[in-house]
N, C-alpha and C positions, 0 to 999 in steps of 0.2 A: 217265900221260900228262904230257908236259912242261908245267910251269907250273901244274899242278893245285893244288899246295899253296899257291902264292902267290895264285891266283885265289880259292880258298875262304877263305883267311885275310882277304883284303880284303873279302869279302862279309859277314863276321860271321855272326850267327845265334843261335839259342837251343839249349839243351840241353847235356848233358855232352859235352865235347870232348876229354877225355883218357882214355886207357886205361891200366890198370896191368898188363895181360897180354893177349897175343894168341896164339892157337893155330889150327892147321888140323887138322881131322879127316878123314883120307882116306876113311873108311868112309861118312861122310855128305856129304862134299864141302863142309862148312861151315867158315867162319872164325868164331871166337868171340872177342869182345872183352869183357874184364872192365873195366868203367868205374869211375872214381873215384866214390865214393858208394854202391857196392855193386851197381849194375845190371849185367846181362849182356846182350849183344847179339850175335846170330849171323846170318850171311847165307851163301847159297850162293856160293862163290868164282867159279864159272864163269858166274854171272848177269851178270858184268861182262865186256864185250867184251875188255878188256885182260888178262883171265885165262883166257879160254875155251880157248886152246890150251896152257895150262900143264900140265906134268906134276906129279903128286902130290909127287914128290921136291922139286921147286922150290917148290910151295905150302907145304910143311912148313917152309921156311926163312923164313917171315914173321917180321918183327921190329917192335918199337916204334921210332919215330923222333920226333925233336923233343919229347922229354920226355913221350911218350904222346899227343901231338896228331895223330900220323900213324902209318900202318903202311906197310911196304914189303917188297918182295922184291928183294934185290940182284941175284940171278942173272937176274931177269926185267926189271930196270931199271924197276920199277913202284913208285910211291909214291902213297898216297891219304890224304887228311885224314880223320880219324875222323868228324868232323861231316859231311863230304860223303858218306861211305859210308852213314851212318845216314840222312841226309836222302834220298838216292836210294832206299834200300830202303823207306822209308816211303811214298814217292810211287808205287812200283810195285805 
């Protein structure tokens, strides 16, 4: 969503905010983030409204952005801050 990176960056927050690797597994539908410090975090990609209609081929193209502070799918024009994704998943 437009402005998501800026809005989350302005909010601050706690926890690891940078990933060293991101992948999408089509079989499970999960996006997995390897975080600095050794932790791993995974979430179902289609749990997010902005990825619900995405095809697996597009989800496979997930990439790290902003030095690992964000992830994005260029073909889908979607970017998300690592901290925001983790925070939203914990609340649900």
